[in-house]
C-alpha positions as CSV (number, residue, x, y, z in Angstrom):
1,M,28.0,-56.9,2.7
2,D,29.2,-54.8,-0.2
3,F,26.3,-52.3,0.0
4,F,23.6,-51.3,2.3
5,Y,20.4,-53.1,2.7
6,P,21.2,-56.1,0.4
7,N,19.2,-58.5,2.2
8,F,16.2,-59.5,-0.1
9,I,13.9,-59.8,2.8
10,N,14.6,-56.2,3.9
11,D,12.2,-53.7,2.1
12,M,14.5,-50.7,1.9
13,W,15.1,-50.9,-1.7
14,R,11.5,-51.7,-2.3
15,I,10.6,-48.5,-0.5
16,M,13.0,-46.5,-2.5
17,G,11.6,-48.1,-5.7
18,L,8.0,-47.2,-4.7
19,A,8.8,-43.6,-3.5
20,F,10.9,-42.6,-6.5
21,F,9.7,-44.8,-9.4
22,G,6.4,-46.1,-8.5
23,S,7.6,-49.7,-8.5
24,R,8.5,-52.0,-5.6
25,D,10.5,-54.1,-7.9
26,H,12.5,-51.3,-9.5
27,F,15.8,-52.3,-7.8
28,I,15.5,-56.1,-8.2
29,M,17.8,-57.8,-10.6
30,D,16.5,-58.2,-14.2
31,Q,15.7,-61.6,-15.6
32,D,18.5,-63.7,-16.6
33,S,18.8,-65.5,-20.0
34,N,16.6,-68.2,-18.9
35,G,14.0,-65.7,-18.0
36,V,14.3,-66.1,-14.2
37,R,14.5,-63.1,-12.0
38,P,17.0,-63.5,-9.2
39,K,15.7,-62.8,-5.8
40,R,18.4,-60.1,-5.1
41,F,18.8,-56.5,-5.5
42,D,20.9,-54.9,-8.4
43,R,23.8,-53.5,-6.4
44,D,24.9,-51.2,-9.4
45,K,21.5,-49.9,-9.8
46,C,21.1,-49.2,-6.1
47,A,24.6,-47.4,-6.0
48,S,24.0,-45.4,-9.1
49,F,20.5,-44.2,-7.9
50,A,21.9,-43.2,-4.4
51,G,24.7,-41.1,-6.0
52,T,22.4,-39.4,-8.5
53,A,19.8,-38.8,-5.8
54,G,22.3,-37.3,-3.3
55,I,21.7,-40.1,-0.7
56,A,24.6,-41.4,1.2
57,M,24.4,-44.4,3.6
58,Y,26.7,-45.3,6.4
59,D,26.5,-47.3,9.6
60,T,26.5,-45.4,13.0
61,A,28.8,-48.1,14.4
62,C,32.0,-49.5,13.0
63,E,32.2,-52.3,15.7
64,V,29.2,-54.0,17.1
65,R,28.5,-57.3,19.1
66,R,25.5,-59.3,18.5
67,L,24.3,-60.5,22.0
68,K,21.9,-63.1,20.5
69,D,21.9,-64.8,17.1
70,N,19.5,-62.3,15.4
71,A,19.4,-58.9,13.8
72,S,17.3,-57.2,16.3
73,D,18.6,-53.9,17.6
74,K,17.7,-54.9,21.1
75,F,20.4,-57.4,21.2
76,L,22.9,-55.3,19.4
77,E,25.8,-53.7,21.5
78,V,27.8,-50.8,20.0
79,V,31.5,-51.5,20.8
80,K,32.8,-48.7,18.8
81,A,30.6,-45.9,17.3
82,T,31.4,-44.3,13.9
83,D,33.2,-40.9,14.3
84,L,30.1,-39.1,13.0
85,K,31.4,-35.6,13.3
86,A,34.4,-36.5,11.1
87,L,32.1,-38.1,8.6
88,L,30.0,-35.0,8.4
89,E,32.9,-32.8,7.9
90,R,33.6,-34.8,4.7
91,I,30.0,-34.2,3.4
92,P,29.5,-30.5,4.1
93,R,26.4,-30.3,1.8
94,C,24.7,-32.9,4.1
95,E,21.7,-31.3,5.8
96,A,19.8,-34.2,7.4
97,I,20.4,-37.7,8.9
98,V,17.9,-40.5,8.6
99,T,17.8,-43.3,10.9
100,T,15.8,-46.7,10.3
101,G,16.4,-48.2,13.7
102,Q,16.4,-47.5,17.3
103,K,20.0,-48.3,17.8
104,A,21.1,-45.9,15.2
105,T,18.8,-43.1,16.6
106,D,20.3,-43.8,20.0
107,V,23.8,-43.4,18.7
108,I,23.0,-40.1,16.8
109,T,21.0,-38.5,19.8
110,E,23.9,-39.4,22.1
111,T,26.5,-38.2,19.8
112,F,24.9,-34.9,19.0
113,G,22.8,-34.3,22.1
114,C,19.6,-33.9,20.2
115,K,16.0,-35.0,20.8
116,E,14.8,-38.2,19.5
117,P,12.0,-37.5,17.0
118,S,8.9,-39.6,16.6
119,I,8.7,-42.0,13.7
120,G,8.2,-40.1,10.6
121,E,9.2,-36.7,12.2
122,F,12.5,-34.8,12.6
123,S,14.3,-32.8,15.3
124,E,16.8,-30.1,14.6
125,F,20.3,-29.8,16.1
126,M,23.5,-27.7,15.4
127,I,26.8,-29.1,14.7
128,E,29.9,-26.8,14.2
129,G,27.5,-24.0,13.3
130,R,25.6,-26.2,10.9
131,R,21.9,-26.7,11.1
132,M,20.9,-30.3,10.8
133,R,17.8,-32.4,10.8
134,L,17.4,-36.0,12.4
135,W,14.7,-37.9,10.7
136,R,13.3,-41.1,12.4
137,M,11.9,-43.3,9.8
138,P,10.1,-46.7,10.4
139,S,12.3,-49.8,10.0
140,S,12.6,-51.3,6.6
141,S,12.7,-54.7,8.3
142,R,9.8,-56.9,7.6
143,A,9.8,-57.7,11.4
144,Y,8.5,-54.1,11.8
145,P,4.7,-54.3,11.9
146,M,3.9,-51.9,9.2
147,A,2.8,-52.4,5.6
148,L,5.3,-51.5,2.9
149,E,3.0,-49.0,1.3
150,R,2.5,-47.3,4.7
151,K,6.4,-47.2,5.2
152,T,6.7,-45.8,1.9
153,E,4.4,-42.9,2.7
154,Y,6.6,-41.9,5.6
155,Y,9.8,-42.0,3.5
156,R,8.1,-40.2,0.6
157,R,7.0,-37.2,2.9
158,M,10.6,-37.1,4.2
159,F,12.0,-37.1,0.7
160,V,9.6,-34.3,-0.3
161,A,10.5,-32.2,2.8
162,E,14.3,-32.7,1.9
163,G,13.8,-31.7,-1.6
164,L,14.6,-35.1,-3.2
165,L,11.2,-35.6,-4.4
166,P,8.7,-33.1,-5.9
167,K,5.7,-32.1,-3.9
168,E,2.5,-34.0,-5.2
């Protein structure tokens, strides 16, 4: 995949569209010359937005093994975790990490020895004298049993708390 959350069935870019622009379709490709709107996200629009908003995305593992033929975290084995400490050294202004799945949350809590927050909450931890927040958000997968609008409320609260969206 050449960018994060490209699967049209996943709701991450719909959540971002609703939270930042009030439209679940904000990041969907525009209509083509035949008036057909492709069922895919606009990679360039997503990347431009993330860069402008100050949102970086990265995997917590650089090598994984799928134990069953599905995308569930329950059947995912981390073979090699990402060197998150080195990654954070390269982005010194980063103050928060947000996870959208249990496996990523487990990797972060194991790596940094921090407490696992409840969904929609954060826990604080220190790394190299730097105070960080770990936010645990609801999964953007449609398999996660929560309505898109409700998921967006969680994300919006986090973005407001992190200063990426104004208080309402």
